[in-house]
Backbone bond lengths (Angstrom), bond angles and torsions (degrees), N, CA, C in turn:
res aa  C-N    CA-C-N  psi(-1)  N-CA   C-N-CA  omega(-1)  CA-C   N-CA-C  phi
1 M - - - 1.524 - - 1.528 114.32 -
2 T 1.330 116.18 -34.26 1.483 119.66 176.22 1.507 110.12 -66.51
3 A 1.337 118.06 -40.12 1.419 118.06 -179.79 1.521 115.05 -65.97
4 W 1.390 113.75 -36.85 1.350 123.85 174.99 1.510 113.99 -58.56
5 L 1.433 114.75 -45.99 1.440 119.14 178.51 1.419 109.43 -68.76
6 T 1.300 122.22 -38.86 1.511 125.91 178.20 1.494 112.56 -60.14
7 Q 1.349 118.92 -39.47 1.415 120.74 177.84 1.565 111.81 -66.77
8 H 1.360 113.25 -42.67 1.448 112.80 -176.69 1.536 110.17 -74.09
9 L 1.418 118.52 -25.33 1.467 116.53 179.39 1.492 107.41 -72.61
10 R 1.333 118.38 -40.04 1.494 120.20 176.03 1.552 115.18 -62.08
11 G 1.449 112.45 -35.16 1.390 113.38 171.93 1.568 114.01 -64.05
12 F 1.258 117.59 -39.91 1.364 126.36 -176.68 1.498 108.27 -62.04
13 T 1.486 114.64 -48.44 1.507 122.18 -178.88 1.513 106.57 -60.75
14 A 1.275 118.80 -45.29 1.359 122.68 178.23 1.584 118.14 -50.78
15 T 1.402 107.08 -41.10 1.455 117.34 172.49 1.389 115.59 -54.00
16 F 1.379 116.36 -54.84 1.462 121.06 173.73 1.461 116.63 -52.65
17 A 1.323 112.13 -39.35 1.475 117.30 -177.49 1.650 107.77 -68.54
18 R 1.168 116.17 -35.21 1.529 118.30 -179.21 1.652 104.49 -68.85
19 L 1.288 116.26 -40.77 1.445 116.26 179.97 1.486 110.76 -65.08
20 A 1.322 114.65 -40.00 1.447 120.08 -175.83 1.682 111.20 -70.49
21 R 1.330 115.22 -23.39 1.471 118.87 -175.73 1.633 108.32 -76.60
22 A 1.304 117.70 -29.09 1.319 126.54 180.00 1.532 112.86 -127.27
23 P 1.246 124.57 70.47 1.534 122.43 -165.21 1.544 109.25 -78.02
24 L 1.342 116.14 -35.90 1.393 116.58 177.29 1.655 114.67 -65.69
25 G 1.303 110.58 -49.93 1.416 113.96 177.00 1.457 111.77 -59.02
26 S 1.264 118.82 -47.13 1.468 120.11 176.82 1.462 118.88 -60.03
27 A 1.255 115.52 -37.22 1.583 126.60 175.17 1.667 106.42 -65.73
28 L 1.254 115.56 -43.20 1.458 120.08 -179.42 1.523 107.32 -66.60
29 N 1.243 120.41 -46.07 1.490 123.52 178.02 1.480 111.95 -57.63
30 I 1.356 115.93 -49.71 1.468 123.73 178.34 1.541 113.61 -55.44
31 L 1.367 110.26 -45.44 1.398 120.45 178.24 1.597 117.02 -59.45
32 V 1.278 105.99 -44.00 1.557 114.21 177.40 1.572 108.13 -65.80
33 I 1.285 118.58 -47.17 1.504 122.59 177.81 1.562 106.32 -56.91
34 G 1.370 115.75 -49.69 1.526 118.12 -177.04 1.558 111.89 -57.89
35 V 1.336 116.58 -45.44 1.446 119.98 -176.09 1.587 108.18 -65.59
36 A 1.373 117.32 -43.27 1.524 122.71 177.01 1.510 106.06 -54.32
37 L 1.275 117.37 -53.32 1.510 120.76 -167.86 1.507 106.13 -70.38
38 S 1.352 124.10 -31.81 1.424 127.58 -177.18 1.599 110.81 -65.58
39 L 1.159 119.70 -26.56 1.433 120.93 -178.21 1.567 114.17 -67.80
40 P 1.381 117.83 -51.38 1.498 113.41 172.38 1.518 110.16 -75.10
41 L 1.353 122.56 -31.50 1.347 118.90 168.74 1.515 125.59 -52.19
42 G 1.309 110.41 -41.34 1.498 117.16 176.14 1.501 110.96 -70.84
43 L 1.316 120.77 -37.29 1.393 124.10 175.18 1.537 110.42 -65.17
44 Y 1.335 117.00 -41.36 1.545 119.60 176.05 1.571 110.57 -59.25
45 V 1.349 116.30 -41.65 1.407 116.77 -177.91 1.508 111.36 -68.06
46 V 1.262 120.34 -41.56 1.408 121.17 177.42 1.488 114.88 -67.92
47 I 1.290 119.75 -34.33 1.440 118.45 174.64 1.490 115.06 -75.21
48 D 1.353 112.60 -31.46 1.525 116.49 175.38 1.472 110.09 -62.58
49 N 1.397 117.40 -41.73 1.516 119.38 179.44 1.501 112.86 -71.92
50 L 1.306 121.57 -33.55 1.464 125.92 173.85 1.553 111.36 -62.12
51 Q 1.371 113.61 -44.04 1.337 118.58 -176.71 1.557 110.51 -68.87
52 A 1.331 120.39 -43.92 1.404 123.31 173.40 1.533 111.87 -53.14
53 S 1.374 110.73 -49.88 1.482 110.79 -174.46 1.544 115.68 -68.17
54 S 1.349 113.48 -34.48 1.536 116.76 175.34 1.536 106.79 -62.92
55 Q 1.324 124.28 -40.71 1.440 120.46 -174.11 1.418 109.66 -77.28
56 Q 1.349 118.71 -20.33 1.541 116.70 178.14 1.512 109.82 -81.02
57 I 1.389 119.28 -34.24 1.381 124.01 -178.82 1.510 115.36 -72.42
58 A 1.365 107.26 -46.61 1.554 113.71 -176.12 1.561 110.69 -101.26
59 A 1.355 111.69 42.78 1.429 116.87 174.88 1.558 115.98 -62.95
60 E 1.407 116.14 -35.25 1.396 117.57 176.44 1.598 107.41 -135.54
61 P 1.293 117.13 91.70 1.453 123.33 -179.48 1.498 112.08 -59.16
62 Q 1.343 113.95 148.38 1.510 120.71 -173.88 1.547 108.60 -126.83
63 V 1.321 118.87 157.12 1.443 122.15 171.36 1.598 104.29 -113.63
64 S 1.277 116.80 127.36 1.462 122.71 178.26 1.541 108.42 -105.43
65 A 1.270 114.97 122.27 1.552 120.68 176.17 1.431 109.86 -108.48
66 F 1.330 117.20 122.54 1.487 121.56 -179.36 1.611 109.05 -103.86
67 M 1.355 112.55 132.90 1.395 110.69 179.76 1.632 110.04 -87.98
68 A 1.321 113.48 166.98 1.380 116.98 176.56 1.508 108.51 -68.39
69 L 1.445 114.94 148.58 1.481 120.37 -171.61 1.498 108.73 -60.53
70 D 1.357 120.47 -35.18 1.502 122.25 -177.94 1.621 116.50 -94.23
71 A 1.374 110.36 16.45 1.491 117.22 -179.83 1.610 107.46 -64.58
72 S 1.307 110.60 134.78 1.427 116.04 174.69 1.501 115.19 -80.21
73 R 1.388 113.68 173.47 1.633 113.37 -177.85 1.453 103.21 -71.95
74 A 1.370 123.60 -33.27 1.456 119.80 -176.59 1.600 110.55 -64.14
75 E 1.355 115.82 -42.21 1.518 122.48 -177.49 1.597 106.27 -66.54
76 V 1.315 118.12 -42.50 1.503 118.50 172.51 1.463 112.26 -57.98
77 A 1.311 119.74 -45.18 1.439 123.95 179.05 1.495 112.74 -64.54
78 Q 1.363 121.75 -27.17 1.541 126.65 177.53 1.576 102.50 -70.98
79 V 1.301 123.03 -45.09 1.398 123.28 -175.79 1.587 103.15 -65.21
80 E 1.268 121.52 -51.91 1.359 124.55 -174.82 1.586 110.01 -53.98
81 A 1.383 115.88 -46.77 1.527 118.14 174.71 1.561 111.83 -59.29
82 R 1.342 120.55 -33.42 1.376 123.82 177.29 1.440 111.07 -67.12
83 L 1.320 117.96 -40.89 1.423 121.22 178.62 1.546 112.64 -63.60
84 K 1.326 116.42 -40.68 1.361 123.78 174.10 1.453 118.47 -58.37
85 R 1.290 111.86 -32.78 1.536 114.12 -178.29 1.559 112.24 -96.54
86 N 1.364 115.51 -5.31 1.442 118.59 -179.32 1.490 109.49 -74.35
87 P 1.402 116.90 122.37 1.533 117.94 179.81 1.494 114.34 -71.64
88 R 1.356 120.24 -8.18 1.461 118.21 -177.30 1.478 109.97 -98.45
89 V 1.321 116.45 -4.05 1.484 118.88 -179.98 1.568 109.48 -97.44
90 Q 1.376 113.28 123.87 1.494 119.30 -177.13 1.509 106.74 -79.97
91 R 1.339 117.69 -53.48 1.453 125.65 179.02 1.480 111.29 -155.98
92 F 1.285 116.26 158.19 1.444 119.77 173.37 1.584 112.34 -144.55
93 R 1.280 112.55 164.68 1.464 119.90 -177.00 1.561 109.82 -131.64
94 F 1.297 114.63 128.68 1.516 116.50 -178.34 1.608 106.47 -94.56
95 V 1.316 114.52 135.99 1.349 119.96 -175.11 1.616 107.03 -125.05
96 P 1.302 116.94 94.99 1.493 118.03 178.07 1.458 116.86 -55.46
97 R 1.225 118.36 149.68 1.443 119.09 -174.59 1.595 114.06 -59.08
98 D 1.366 113.50 -39.54 1.426 119.46 178.75 1.532 114.42 -61.98
99 Q 1.363 115.63 -40.68 1.418 122.11 171.23 1.494 117.09 -60.52
100 A 1.383 110.63 -41.18 1.472 116.38 179.67 1.543 108.70 -62.24
101 L 1.355 113.03 -44.55 1.496 117.16 -178.36 1.625 107.98 -60.34
102 Q 1.261 118.11 -46.95 1.423 121.16 -177.99 1.632 113.14 -65.89
103 E 1.332 113.65 -34.73 1.463 115.65 163.71 1.479 120.28 -56.32
104 I 1.263 117.68 -47.72 1.319 126.56 175.79 1.626 113.07 -60.84
105 K 1.279 111.73 -48.11 1.474 116.32 174.59 1.476 116.02 -56.75
106 Q 1.331 120.56 -39.50 1.433 129.04 179.89 1.581 106.89 -74.87
107 A 1.214 124.67 -48.18 1.392 129.84 -172.73 1.489 112.72 -72.60
108 S 1.366 120.12 -46.07 1.539 118.34 -170.63 1.502 113.06 -85.71
109 G 1.382 119.29 -11.66 1.454 115.98 -174.44 1.559 111.13 74.57
110 L 1.259 124.61 15.16 1.377 123.96 178.40 1.575 111.81 -109.12
111 A 1.211 116.80 44.68 1.446 124.85 179.88 1.472 115.60 -49.43
112 D 1.420 113.58 -44.96 1.427 121.22 -177.02 1.619 111.91 -66.83
113 V 1.442 112.00 -35.15 1.423 113.40 -177.51 1.579 105.36 -75.37
114 V 1.258 118.32 -43.02 1.472 116.31 -177.73 1.465 113.49 -63.83
115 D 1.267 119.64 -32.82 1.469 127.93 176.11 1.518 113.51 -62.04
116 S 1.364 111.99 -33.99 1.444 120.71 -171.70 1.596 109.90 -81.73
117 L 1.274 115.28 -10.00 1.492 119.20 -173.12 1.598 104.25 -73.76
118 P 1.351 110.92 140.12 1.487 118.69 -177.34 1.535 112.12 -67.52
119 Q 1.352 115.87 -36.20 1.447 126.41 173.81 1.465 117.23 -147.74
120 N 1.303 113.59 169.59 1.481 114.58 -177.33 1.495 109.08 -81.53
121 P 1.404 112.79 119.40 1.554 115.96 -177.65 1.430 116.22 -85.27
122 L 1.359 116.66 -5.54 1.489 119.64 -179.74 1.494 115.16 -88.43
123 P 1.412 119.96 146.44 1.364 124.56 178.85 1.528 112.57 -90.43
124 D 1.355 121.63 169.10 1.402 127.86 167.57 1.671 102.21 -66.00
125 A 1.471 106.56 146.45 1.491 110.75 -177.65 1.542 109.78 -140.83
126 F 1.409 111.66 148.89 1.423 113.41 171.02 1.567 105.52 -115.05
127 I 1.363 116.74 134.55 1.495 122.78 175.45 1.549 102.60 -103.27
128 I 1.273 118.61 119.82 1.455 127.63 -172.35 1.476 116.16 -116.53
129 N 1.357 121.78 128.42 1.342 124.05 178.13 1.642 104.89 -110.83
130 A 1.215 113.26 129.58 1.492 119.68 -177.89 1.466 114.38 -93.37
131 K 1.354 116.19 153.80 1.408 121.21 -177.12 1.549 107.96 -68.64
132 D 1.380 114.77 -40.25 1.498 118.07 -178.18 1.514 105.01 -114.02
133 S 1.327 107.78 118.67 1.525 113.93 -177.43 1.532 113.26 -94.12
134 T 1.286 119.10 16.45 1.505 116.89 168.23 1.411 116.22 -58.38
135 P 1.329 123.53 156.50 1.459 121.25 179.91 1.506 110.83 -67.90
136 Q 1.281 122.08 -39.36 1.403 126.29 -176.42 1.678 107.94 -66.11
137 S 1.208 119.11 -38.46 1.402 122.43 178.06 1.467 113.53 -71.76
138 L 1.277 120.47 -44.08 1.559 129.74 171.30 1.473 109.85 -54.33
139 E 1.372 116.91 -45.98 1.472 116.73 -173.72 1.477 108.03 -71.62
140 S 1.375 121.04 -37.96 1.334 127.07 175.40 1.510 111.98 -52.49
141 L 1.537 114.49 -54.62 1.423 118.45 -176.58 1.567 108.08 -62.20
142 R 1.356 117.69 -35.33 1.513 119.50 -175.95 1.434 107.23 -66.36
143 D 1.339 119.76 -44.78 1.449 120.43 176.95 1.523 117.61 -62.06
144 E 1.378 114.41 -30.78 1.435 121.20 175.59 1.551 113.62 -66.56
145 I 1.310 111.43 -49.57 1.501 117.06 179.98 1.454 112.83 -66.38
146 R 1.286 113.52 -27.01 1.585 117.43 -174.10 1.647 105.28 -69.60
147 Q 1.267 119.44 -25.67 1.482 122.52 -177.20 1.637 109.66 -85.01
148 W 1.322 117.75 -5.63 1.430 114.55 -178.50 1.472 112.24 -75.06
149 P 1.260 119.03 148.59 1.586 123.91 179.62 1.563 108.41 -58.33
150 R 1.301 114.20 141.50 1.507 126.24 172.26 1.549 114.30 62.22
151 V 1.386 115.39 15.49 1.407 118.58 167.53 1.525 107.75 -97.21
152 A 1.338 117.47 117.04 1.437 123.82 -167.14 1.633 108.44 -88.24
153 H 1.293 122.94 -34.24 1.450 130.36 -177.88 1.368 115.58 -155.32
154 V 1.301 119.66 134.77 1.518 128.30 175.56 1.468 108.09 -116.41
155 Q 1.277 116.70 128.05 1.480 116.29 -178.67 1.600 106.93 -127.26
156 L 1.319 112.80 131.17 1.581 121.20 172.68 1.463 110.02 -87.96
157 D 1.412 116.88 108.25 1.416 120.57 -174.92 1.496 111.75 -65.39
158 A 1.256 124.89 -20.52 1.474 130.34 176.88 1.540 118.26 -76.95
159 E 1.440 114.42 -17.42 1.302 117.02 179.97 1.483 122.49 -52.19
160 W 1.362 114.55 -33.80 1.462 120.58 170.15 1.459 111.89 -65.14
161 A 1.247 117.22 -35.30 1.451 123.55 -175.07 1.546 109.95 -67.96
162 R 1.417 115.07 -37.87 1.415 118.52 174.83 1.624 114.99 -70.02
163 R 1.236 110.35 -34.43 1.539 111.44 171.56 1.479 114.01 -66.88
164 L 1.403 113.11 -43.06 1.436 118.40 174.83 1.515 116.14 -56.75
165 D 1.420 115.18 -35.53 1.520 121.27 -175.97 1.529 103.17 -76.75
166 A 1.336 119.34 -35.84 1.472 120.88 179.55 1.609 107.82 -65.55
167 A 1.264 117.40 -40.34 1.425 119.77 175.04 1.426 112.34 -66.92
168 L 1.356 120.16 -36.42 1.480 117.94 177.74 1.467 116.43 -70.07
169 R 1.289 112.54 -29.25 1.499 117.02 174.41 1.414 112.11 -68.02
170 L 1.374 115.41 -39.61 1.449 115.75 172.53 1.451 118.21 -64.11
171 G 1.462 112.63 -36.74 1.453 117.86 175.19 1.526 112.83 -64.80
172 R 1.269 120.79 -36.43 1.406 127.06 -178.97 1.574 109.34 -65.13
173 L 1.317 113.84 -36.11 1.437 124.29 -179.74 1.457 107.04 -67.26
174 L 1.317 112.08 -47.13 1.613 116.52 -179.29 1.600 110.16 -64.32
175 V 1.326 117.60 -34.54 1.376 123.76 -177.08 1.553 106.11 -69.17
176 A 1.376 115.63 -44.58 1.524 118.67 177.87 1.571 109.15 -56.83
177 I 1.472 115.39 -51.32 1.477 119.32 -177.82 1.482 111.78 -57.81
178 L 1.429 115.26 -52.24 1.395 118.54 178.27 1.454 114.96 -55.51
179 G 1.392 117.59 -46.20 1.460 123.08 -178.72 1.517 111.52 -63.37
180 A 1.430 118.12 -34.11 1.481 119.65 177.65 1.499 111.44 -68.87
181 L 1.256 111.83 -36.58 1.605 116.22 -175.24 1.538 105.96 -76.88
182 L 1.261 123.61 -37.59 1.508 123.22 175.77 1.398 114.53 -76.31
183 A 1.408 118.89 -22.75 1.500 120.47 165.24 1.480 113.92 -62.21
184 L 1.244 110.72 -41.20 1.580 117.88 175.67 1.509 108.72 -61.85
185 A 1.301 115.34 -41.87 1.576 117.79 179.53 1.570 107.43 -65.71
186 L 1.389 117.89 -42.85 1.423 113.45 174.05 1.546 115.43 -59.51
187 V 1.249 118.35 -40.79 1.477 118.86 177.20 1.479 116.03 -61.87
188 A 1.473 112.96 -37.41 1.447 119.26 173.57 1.490 118.64 -63.50
189 I 1.449 113.45 -43.59 1.393 120.19 176.06 1.529 108.55 -59.79
190 T 1.300 117.88 -50.42 1.459 120.30 -177.40 1.552 111.93 -61.07
191 F 1.316 117.68 -41.70 1.493 128.01 173.48 1.472 109.58 -51.30
192 N 1.296 118.80 -59.01 1.455 123.05 -177.00 1.491 113.69 -63.19
193 T 1.377 117.24 -34.25 1.473 119.79 -178.64 1.549 110.25 -73.45
194 I 1.308 119.04 -41.28 1.432 123.03 172.56 1.483 112.35 -62.48
195 R 1.373 115.51 -43.10 1.506 118.80 176.09 1.499 109.73 -50.15
196 L 1.344 117.79 -50.11 1.393 122.39 -175.10 1.577 113.97 -61.47
197 Q 1.355 110.93 -39.40 1.355 118.09 -177.78 1.587 113.13 -69.90
198 V 1.289 110.41 -39.36 1.508 116.13 174.31 1.465 114.49 -65.30
199 L 1.407 117.85 -38.60 1.467 117.83 177.30 1.544 110.89 -69.51
200 T 1.343 113.70 -39.55 1.574 117.91 173.36 1.470 115.10 -56.06
201 Q 1.334 117.29 -33.67 1.517 119.69 -175.81 1.397 112.79 -110.30
202 R 1.359 113.43 28.42 1.509 118.41 179.88 1.469 116.17 -56.78
203 D 1.370 118.37 -43.61 1.347 126.83 -176.51 1.557 104.77 -66.36
204 E 1.277 116.08 -43.67 1.558 120.83 -172.30 1.566 105.78 -63.63
205 I 1.349 108.41 -41.40 1.568 114.39 -175.31 1.573 109.03 -69.18
206 E 1.269 119.13 -38.24 1.435 120.72 177.28 1.601 110.90 -65.16
207 V 1.311 118.19 -36.53 1.463 120.86 178.90 1.598 110.19 -65.44
208 I 1.424 111.47 -48.68 1.513 108.42 -179.05 1.505 116.32 -75.28
209 K 1.368 114.98 -16.20 1.526 116.46 165.64 1.479 113.46 -69.51
210 L 1.263 118.37 -31.04 1.491 123.39 -178.98 1.447 109.21 -71.07
211 I 1.342 119.14 -29.18 1.439 118.67 -175.65 1.593 109.13 -99.72
212 G 1.281 113.98 13.33 1.529 117.88 166.96 1.569 112.81 107.03
213 A 1.200 122.62 1.88 1.474 124.54 176.83 1.494 114.92 -57.53
214 T 1.263 117.39 129.97 1.471 119.02 -177.78 1.512 112.28 -84.96
215 D 1.304 119.02 162.84 1.498 120.15 176.07 1.429 114.18 -54.14
216 A 1.330 116.98 -44.70 1.452 126.30 -175.02 1.546 109.43 -61.01
217 F 1.338 113.61 -35.71 1.582 118.09 -178.52 1.562 106.68 -74.88
218 I 1.346 118.27 -38.08 1.424 120.11 -178.89 1.544 107.48 -75.44
219 R 1.356 118.65 -34.07 1.488 114.93 179.21 1.391 117.33 -73.64
220 R 1.242 126.25 -23.55 1.468 133.73 -163.69 1.535 107.57 -58.94
221 P 1.403 118.70 -54.15 1.525 121.89 -178.16 1.511 110.81 -54.26
222 F 1.384 109.33 -44.64 1.519 111.32 -174.85 1.569 111.16 -69.38
223 L 1.293 122.09 -33.61 1.328 126.50 172.38 1.551 113.14 -58.40
224 Y 1.275 113.30 -49.04 1.419 122.46 175.33 1.556 111.09 -57.58
225 F 1.341 116.74 -42.32 1.479 122.22 -179.52 1.476 106.06 -65.59
226 G 1.217 121.25 -45.85 1.534 118.36 -178.56 1.495 114.45 -69.40
227 A 1.366 118.16 -29.29 1.501 116.80 177.09 1.454 109.58 -79.85
228 L 1.324 120.50 -34.50 1.415 123.28 179.84 1.509 109.30 -69.01
229 Q 1.350 122.47 -40.26 1.423 125.53 176.56 1.522 113.91 -68.05
230 G 1.342 118.11 -33.44 1.453 118.49 171.13 1.360 111.97 -71.38
231 C 1.391 123.25 -41.83 1.480 119.88 -178.83 1.565 110.42 -67.33
232 A 1.301 118.97 -34.95 1.407 121.57 178.19 1.567 110.29 -64.02
233 G 1.355 114.57 -40.85 1.431 118.85 174.56 1.566 113.93 -62.90
234 G 1.430 115.00 -38.49 1.472 111.71 168.13 1.450 120.81 -63.19
235 V 1.341 119.92 -30.29 1.379 122.48 175.95 1.541 115.57 -66.49
236 V 1.451 107.76 -33.01 1.478 116.15 177.34 1.561 107.61 -71.87
237 A 1.326 116.56 -43.10 1.504 117.52 174.27 1.512 112.47 -56.30
238 W 1.308 118.20 -47.40 1.376 121.44 -179.54 1.546 115.33 -61.72
239 L 1.403 114.91 -33.86 1.469 116.69 174.63 1.587 110.32 -72.25
240 I 1.357 111.85 -37.13 1.551 112.05 -179.04 1.444 108.33 -62.19
241 A 1.373 117.48 -45.01 1.550 119.93 -176.44 1.455 109.05 -64.96
242 S 1.422 115.44 -39.70 1.560 111.02 179.97 1.469 114.80 -65.63
243 G 1.359 113.75 -36.43 1.538 119.05 178.62 1.493 107.98 -64.47
244 G 1.327 123.21 -45.21 1.460 124.66 176.96 1.516 110.83 -59.36
245 V 1.302 119.52 -41.89 1.457 117.85 175.63 1.530 113.33 -64.32
246 Y 1.270 115.21 -38.57 1.524 120.74 178.94 1.538 107.93 -60.61
247 L 1.360 119.94 -50.52 1.381 122.55 -176.44 1.587 107.61 -64.72
248 L 1.267 117.76 -42.76 1.584 119.99 179.89 1.618 109.90 -63.95
249 N 1.305 115.91 -34.96 1.482 117.19 -178.75 1.531 108.51 -73.83
250 R 1.262 122.70 -25.76 1.501 123.33 -179.01 1.491 105.99 -75.97
251 N 1.367 118.08 -38.40 1.561 120.19 175.82 1.437 108.41 -66.02
252 L 1.440 117.95 -46.02 1.440 123.07 -177.81 1.530 111.34 -61.75
253 G 1.274 112.02 -32.44 1.595 114.59 -177.26 1.633 106.16 -69.25
254 E 1.397 119.22 -35.62 1.424 117.90 176.93 1.498 112.63 -65.07
255 L 1.391 114.46 -38.14 1.477 118.26 178.50 1.516 113.12 -68.65
256 S 1.316 113.31 -24.12 1.540 114.90 -175.21 1.591 102.78 -74.11
257 H 1.251 118.52 -32.93 1.466 117.03 -179.33 1.563 108.97 -65.84
258 V 1.310 112.66 -36.75 1.530 116.51 -175.53 1.498 110.91 -71.56
259 Y 1.397 114.94 -45.87 1.475 118.18 -174.85 1.592 116.59 -94.68
260 A 1.375 109.93 -2.11 1.479 118.53 -177.80 1.545 115.64 55.47
261 S 1.313 108.60 44.09 1.527 120.06 176.62 1.451 109.69 -144.02
262 L 1.399 115.46 145.45 1.472 122.63 -176.25 1.482 111.56 -104.92
263 F 1.284 120.88 124.76 1.404 123.03 175.86 1.606 105.83 -144.57
264 Q 1.349 113.26 118.61 1.469 120.78 -177.58 1.546 107.88 -124.62
265 I 1.424 115.80 131.87 1.337 120.12 176.38 1.564 106.48 -80.46
266 K 1.335 117.14 133.44 1.420 125.91 -179.25 1.472 110.61 -79.55
267 Y 1.381 113.42 140.45 1.495 113.31 177.24 1.496 107.60 -72.06
268 L 1.392 112.38 170.46 1.526 120.21 174.51 1.538 109.88 -58.61
269 A 1.285 115.81 134.30 1.493 121.41 178.78 1.530 113.83 -68.29
270 T 1.260 119.06 139.53 1.500 118.42 -176.57 1.475 113.65 -51.92
271 D 1.345 118.98 -37.92 1.508 119.74 -177.89 1.563 109.02 -67.30
272 D 1.284 113.04 -35.58 1.562 116.93 -179.25 1.387 109.08 -69.45
273 G 1.408 115.52 -42.68 1.544 119.10 178.77 1.550 110.73 -61.36
274 L 1.294 119.60 -40.06 1.443 124.16 -179.04 1.553 105.56 -66.47
275 S 1.330 116.58 -39.42 1.538 115.14 179.80 1.451 109.80 -68.07
276 L 1.345 123.03 -34.74 1.439 127.95 172.59 1.494 111.54 -52.68
277 L 1.363 113.70 -51.21 1.433 118.39 -177.05 1.537 110.61 -63.54
278 I 1.332 117.23 -44.11 1.429 119.75 178.58 1.464 115.43 -61.41
279 I 1.280 117.77 -38.49 1.472 124.42 179.96 1.489 110.55 -70.77
280 A 1.410 114.68 -37.93 1.493 120.74 -177.15 1.554 105.02 -65.64
281 A 1.331 114.83 -50.24 1.458 118.92 -175.74 1.512 111.05 -64.72
282 T 1.385 119.03 -38.06 1.441 118.04 175.37 1.615 111.98 -62.35
283 L 1.295 118.69 -45.43 1.318 120.94 177.40 1.614 113.36 -58.61
284 G 1.274 113.48 -40.72 1.362 119.17 176.11 1.538 113.63 -61.61
285 W 1.330 110.47 -48.34 1.572 116.96 174.08 1.477 111.02 -56.38
286 F 1.381 117.42 -46.20 1.455 121.75 -173.14 1.652 109.26 -63.42
287 G 1.403 111.15 -43.06 1.485 115.34 176.53 1.501 111.76 -58.76
288 A 1.306 119.47 -46.09 1.367 125.70 -178.98 1.636 110.65 -64.97
289 W 1.298 114.05 -42.21 1.441 115.53 -178.25 1.610 110.35 -63.65
290 L 1.355 116.17 -39.69 1.468 124.48 178.47 1.524 108.55 -60.17
291 S 1.438 116.52 -49.02 1.452 120.60 -179.10 1.422 114.57 -63.41
292 V 1.267 117.37 -56.28 1.556 124.52 -170.34 1.434 105.05 -68.86
293 G 1.344 125.43 -35.95 1.499 124.05 175.20 1.571 109.31 -62.19
294 R 1.280 116.73 -42.02 1.458 120.90 -176.06 1.479 108.53 -67.52
295 H 1.325 124.30 -47.96 1.407 126.91 -168.94 1.536 113.61 -84.22
296 L 1.468 110.71 -28.81 1.486 110.40 179.89 1.581 108.32 -66.26
297 A 1.346 113.06 -34.84 1.521 111.57 178.70 1.449 118.57 -64.25
298 L 1.272 113.60 -17.22 1.530 118.44 170.37 1.498 120.52 -86.36
299 I 1.336 114.61 -7.73 1.504 120.36 177.81 1.526 109.90 -102.85
300 E 1.281 116.97 108.43 1.349 121.78 169.77 1.540 116.20 -125.51
301 P 1.301 115.71 130.87 1.484 117.96 -176.33 1.551 115.62 -51.70
302 G 1.352 116.23 132.74 1.505 114.95 179.53 1.480 114.89 92.38
303 K 1.350 117.67 -14.89 1.486 118.91 179.81 1.467 109.90 -88.68
304 S 1.300 122.15 144.61 1.331 131.40 178.66 1.557 111.62 -62.15
305 K 1.273 116.16 147.53 1.520 119.13 -177.41 1.503 110.44 -85.60
């Protein structure tokens, strides 16, 4: 057990020695990997925040039924009675047109504009909460209320959330495709880096093979190098994504003062960040394993170069 740990410690030490021998080249490789990984990572952070926001806002979708502008009180009362009898309606709230105008006047800060209107342009409305909030049930309830007399328009407030959810599914697919392509790029970068190192140390590898070194012993430092390079690239990607979130939040903070609303993009969660480092290290290790396995097979002591 002690010998096994000693061998791996030596391999890990050799990895840092390789990085130190070419600091500029290693730094550039790590930077390229970090930039490549930061692209799907940044999209993932944005989509994750949008999904969390849409779920929070659209937690209880509602149906809004707007009466005709010339609807009488009796006609409004008939619609109210239908809503009370409807088994799919959990509760509803009646919003008179005068109350709606006052709410807009107070919330929008356009009191002068509202006061200058010759008449109230808003209709009476019912805000309805359904017992079943599935999209199919809500659409069925919307279509039913739309057929009632003197109901001018029915709006399903969760429709935008469904469109957003469809867009987010497309976004997640794009992140997966982009992540897969850039993962291949990370493997290719590591493969080429290890290939150059193996070719540079060809004579040294031939000598240690002559004295009995196994392929596993020779391969070990290269695998550590690939994993460490990938992990370092993951750290760079994490820093780039965090810096982007910080800059966006600063600008969003300025907009919050203008629109009197607060929206902040959340940073990458710690468990997601650790998963990123593990994936990046694994891809680097895999690229190194492919490269060193391919080129070690071509190096045999005593053969001409």
